[in-house]
C-alpha positions as CSV (number, residue, x, y, z in Angstrom):
1,M,100.4,95.2,117.5
2,M,98.8,96.5,114.3
3,L,101.4,99.2,114.0
4,T,104.2,96.7,114.6
5,L,102.9,94.3,111.9
6,A,102.5,97.1,109.4
7,D,106.0,98.5,110.0
8,S,108.3,98.0,107.0
9,R,111.2,97.4,109.4
10,L,109.6,94.2,110.6
11,P,112.4,91.6,110.0
12,V,110.5,89.2,107.8
13,G,112.3,89.8,104.5
14,G,109.6,91.9,102.8
15,H,112.2,94.5,101.8
16,V,113.7,92.2,99.3
17,H,110.4,91.7,97.4
18,S,109.1,94.3,95.0
19,G,105.7,92.7,94.4
20,G,106.2,92.9,90.6
21,V,107.4,96.5,90.6
22,E,110.9,95.7,89.4
23,Q,109.6,93.9,86.3
24,A,107.0,96.7,85.7
25,V,109.9,99.2,85.8
26,A,112.0,97.1,83.5
27,D,109.0,96.8,81.1
28,R,108.4,100.6,81.3
29,V,105.0,100.1,82.7
30,V,106.0,102.0,85.8
31,V,108.1,105.1,85.0
32,D,107.2,107.8,87.6
33,A,105.1,108.4,90.7
34,E,101.9,108.6,88.8
35,S,102.3,105.3,87.0
36,L,103.5,103.8,90.3
37,A,100.3,104.9,92.0
38,R,98.3,103.2,89.2
39,F,100.3,100.0,89.6
40,L,99.8,100.0,93.4
41,R,96.1,100.5,93.1
42,R,95.8,97.6,90.7
43,R,97.9,95.4,92.9
44,V,96.1,96.1,96.2
45,T,92.6,95.7,94.6
46,T,93.5,92.3,93.0
47,S,96.2,90.2,94.6
48,G,96.1,92.4,97.7
49,L,92.4,91.8,98.1
50,V,92.8,88.0,97.7
51,A,95.7,87.9,100.3
52,A,93.7,90.0,102.7
53,S,90.6,87.8,102.5
54,I,92.6,84.7,103.2
55,A,94.3,86.4,106.2
56,A,90.9,87.6,107.5
57,A,89.3,84.2,107.2
58,V,92.2,82.6,109.2
59,T,92.0,85.3,111.9
60,D,88.2,84.9,112.2
61,G,88.5,81.1,112.3
62,T,86.3,80.5,109.3
63,L,89.2,78.9,107.5
64,D,91.7,76.5,109.0
65,V,95.4,76.5,108.1
66,A,95.4,73.5,105.7
67,A,92.3,74.9,103.9
68,A,93.8,78.4,103.8
69,E,97.0,77.0,102.2
70,R,95.0,75.2,99.5
71,E,92.8,78.3,98.8
72,T,95.9,80.5,98.5
73,D,97.5,78.1,96.0
74,A,94.3,78.0,94.0
75,R,94.1,81.8,93.9
76,T,97.8,82.3,92.9
77,P,98.1,81.2,89.3
78,S,101.8,82.2,89.0
79,A,104.2,79.6,90.4
80,A,106.7,82.4,90.9
81,A,104.2,84.4,92.9
82,R,103.5,81.3,95.0
83,R,107.2,80.9,95.8
84,A,107.5,84.5,96.7
85,S,104.5,84.2,99.1
86,L,106.1,81.1,100.7
87,A,109.4,82.8,101.1
88,Q,107.9,85.8,102.9
89,G,105.7,83.4,104.9
90,R,108.9,81.7,106.2
91,G,110.2,85.0,107.5
92,M,106.9,85.8,109.2
93,L,106.7,82.3,110.7
94,R,110.2,82.7,112.1
95,L,109.2,85.9,113.7
96,A,106.0,84.4,115.1
97,R,107.9,81.7,116.8
98,R,110.2,84.2,118.5
99,M,107.4,86.5,119.6
100,W,104.9,83.9,120.7
101,P,107.0,80.8,121.7
102,E,104.1,79.4,123.8
103,E,101.9,79.0,120.7
104,D,101.8,75.9,118.5
105,W,102.9,76.8,115.0
106,S,103.3,73.3,113.8
107,A,100.4,73.6,111.4
108,H,102.5,76.1,109.4
109,A,105.5,73.8,109.1
110,P,107.6,73.4,107.0
111,Q,106.2,76.4,105.1
112,S,103.2,78.7,105.0
113,H,101.9,81.3,102.6
114,L,102.3,84.9,103.9
115,P,98.5,85.6,104.1
116,V,98.0,82.3,106.1
117,I,100.7,82.9,108.7
118,C,99.6,86.6,108.9
119,G,96.1,85.5,109.6
120,A,97.3,83.1,112.4
121,I,99.3,86.0,113.9
122,G,96.2,88.2,113.8
123,R,94.3,85.6,115.6
124,V,97.0,85.2,118.3
125,S,97.1,89.0,118.6
126,R,93.3,89.1,119.0
127,L,92.9,91.3,116.0
128,S,89.7,91.3,114.0
129,G,89.6,89.8,110.5
130,F,89.1,93.4,109.2
131,H,92.2,94.7,111.0
132,T,94.3,91.8,109.8
133,A,93.1,92.3,106.3
134,L,93.9,96.0,106.6
135,I,97.5,95.2,107.5
136,L,97.8,92.8,104.5
137,A,96.3,95.4,102.2
138,Y,98.6,98.2,103.5
139,T,101.8,96.2,103.4
140,T,101.0,94.8,99.9
141,M,100.9,98.4,98.7
142,S,103.6,100.0,100.9
143,G,106.2,97.4,100.2
144,S,105.9,97.8,96.5
145,A,105.8,101.6,96.8
146,T,109.1,101.5,98.6
147,A,110.6,99.3,95.9
148,G,109.4,101.7,93.3
149,Q,111.0,104.6,95.1
150,R,114.3,102.8,95.2
151,L,114.3,101.6,91.6
152,L,113.2,104.9,90.1
153,A,115.1,107.2,92.5
154,L,111.8,108.9,93.3
155,D,111.4,111.7,95.8
156,P,110.4,110.0,99.0
157,A,107.9,112.7,99.7
158,D,106.1,112.0,96.4
159,V,105.9,108.3,97.3
160,A,104.6,109.1,100.8
161,V,101.8,111.1,99.2
162,V,101.0,108.1,96.9
163,I,100.8,105.8,99.9
164,A,98.6,108.3,101.9
165,D,96.3,108.7,98.9
166,L,95.7,105.0,98.8
167,G,94.8,104.7,102.4
168,A,91.0,104.9,101.7
169,E,91.4,102.2,99.1
170,C,93.2,99.9,101.6
171,E,90.3,100.3,104.0
172,R,87.8,99.5,101.3
173,V,89.7,96.4,100.3
174,A,90.0,95.3,103.9
175,A,86.3,95.7,104.5
176,A,85.5,93.6,101.4
177,A,88.1,91.0,102.4
178,A,86.6,90.6,105.9
179,V,83.3,89.6,104.4
180,E,84.2,86.6,102.2
181,L,87.1,85.0,100.2
182,A,88.0,86.9,97.1
183,D,89.0,85.1,93.9
184,L,90.2,87.9,91.6
185,S,93.2,87.4,89.4
186,D,95.3,89.8,87.4
187,P,97.1,88.1,84.4
188,T,99.4,91.1,84.0
189,L,100.8,90.8,87.5
190,D,101.2,87.0,87.0
191,V,103.2,87.7,83.8
192,F,105.4,90.2,85.7
193,A,106.1,87.6,88.4
194,E,107.0,84.9,85.9
195,R,109.2,87.3,83.8
196,H,110.9,88.6,86.9
197,E,112.0,85.1,88.0
198,R,113.7,84.7,84.7
199,R,115.7,88.0,84.9
200,D,119.4,88.0,85.0
201,M,120.7,89.4,88.4
202,P,117.5,91.0,89.6
203,L,117.7,93.4,92.6
204,F,114.7,91.9,94.3
205,M,113.6,88.3,94.8
206,S,110.2,89.0,93.3
């Protein structure tokens, strides 16, 4: 189940979100594989850590859905980033209803933040909080990496190496996320999210 949830082919709409990479490329902050790697490390250790900690708490049962939604809102300063999280959450909720129709998903209706519904799926799948957090950390990084590859026409092998090199960082983030809720914020990523939403004809939704 971990491998399935971490698969980029999972039909939840994640492929249309760049996690800020599109704006970072437009602003010339990300220009090659090296700068993409720096961006990904920054993203996974800030917003990725926060999302992973919410998901872990929901999986472990230390945070109920309503409280998790409030905590996610409070930890996501950018309104554009909140909307992107809810959009991806809708896709994950749709999949959860198909995969586990016997479960009650009403607490997530009409919408749910991505980390919250992922945490609930982790609980249904009997994953630990750490393993759910690891999935969130990995997909936070890998989704943006793939977007960077497409936007910059990078060699897929170079991007694969970047993703592999960040594996240990994802595990470290997941371990920290499984201990307590994180409350880090990165103003630069918030600015990217807001600027992206105002772009004319963007290729990605976020």
